N, C-alpha and C positions, 0 to 999 in steps of 0.2 A: 194707754198710759205707758210711757217708756220706763225702763229701768235706770237707776241712778248710776250704777257702776258697770254696766254692760250695754250692748247694742240691742238686746232683745226687746220685743214688745209683748211677748207672751200670747200664746193661742191655746192655752190649756182648756181642754174639753173632753168629754167622754166620747168613746167611739163604739160603734156597733160591732158585735162579734162577727168574725169572718164566716163562720159556719152558717149555712142557710136553712138548716133543719132545726126544729124546736128542741130545747134541752130535754134530757131523759126524764126529768122530774115534772115536766109540764104534760099533764094528761088530758088536756082540753080537746074536745071534739070540734072540728072546723064548723060544722053546722050550728053547734051550740054558740060558738063565738060570733058567727054571723047574726044569729038571733039576738044575742046581747047587744051587738052594735046597732041593729035596727030598733031595738027597744029604747036605747038611749037616744037615738036620733029622733024618735017620735016625741020624746020629752023635750026636744029642742036644744040638745047639747051639740057643740061643734066637734069636729074630729079630734082635735088635740085633747079636749076634755074627756072624750070617750076613751082615748088611749090611756090617759092617766087613771081613769076609773078602772079600766080593765087590768092595768098593771097593779094597782094598789089593792083592789078588793077581790078580783077574780083570779089573780096570780098568773096572768098571761104576759110574758115578758115582751114579745114582739108579735103583733097580729099578723104581719107578713110571713113570719116563719110558720105560724100555725095554719093559716088559711091559704097562703100562696098569693094573696093580693092585699093591697093596702086598705086602710079604713075608708079613705075618700073614694076609692074605686068600688068598694062594696056598697057605699052609700049611693053612688051614681047608678049602679045596677039596680038597686032596690028603689030608686026614685026619691031618696031623702037628701040628696046633695044640696048644699046651699047655692043660691044663684051667684053670689059673689065669692071669690076666694077669701078664706078666713083672714089672712094677713092684710089684704086690701080693705076688708070690712072694718077691721080694728083701726087702721090708719085713718079711714074716713071718720070713724067715731071719735078718734082723738082730735082731729081737726075741727069737728063740729063743737066739741067741748071747749077747745081753745078759743074759737070764735065767740062762743057764749060768754066765756070769761072776759074776753077783750071788750065786749059790749058794756060790761059793768065797770071794767078797769081800763080806761082808754090810755092811761099813761104808762102802762106796763110794757116797757120797751123790750124786756127779755122775752116775754111771751110772744110779742110781735116777731121777733127774730126766730124763735122756735117754731112758730107757725109757718114761716117761710121754709124752714128745713123739712117740716112734715109735708 
């Protein structure tokens, strides 16, 4: 959405820290972090959910800074990586739900248009 009195469209978002080493207050062991990641993957969580849980409950700011590799790469090595990429999976899920909605509501023109976009 554009601004009323200027030309900007706004791309405000957070950015990752430049330093590639973990912060001094983060005392997590890389092997411990990998075991937590595999434990949550066995429960059926996707990589983004694992990252949020590690950030909120375990106090790990960035897995890549602590372990040296990303969550998805750790899951691939341990054999728990999902078959489909996470973003593609959720796009397919959204399209299936839209089609189910359109079967019940055939005159919903807006949903037909949104399904084309998805």
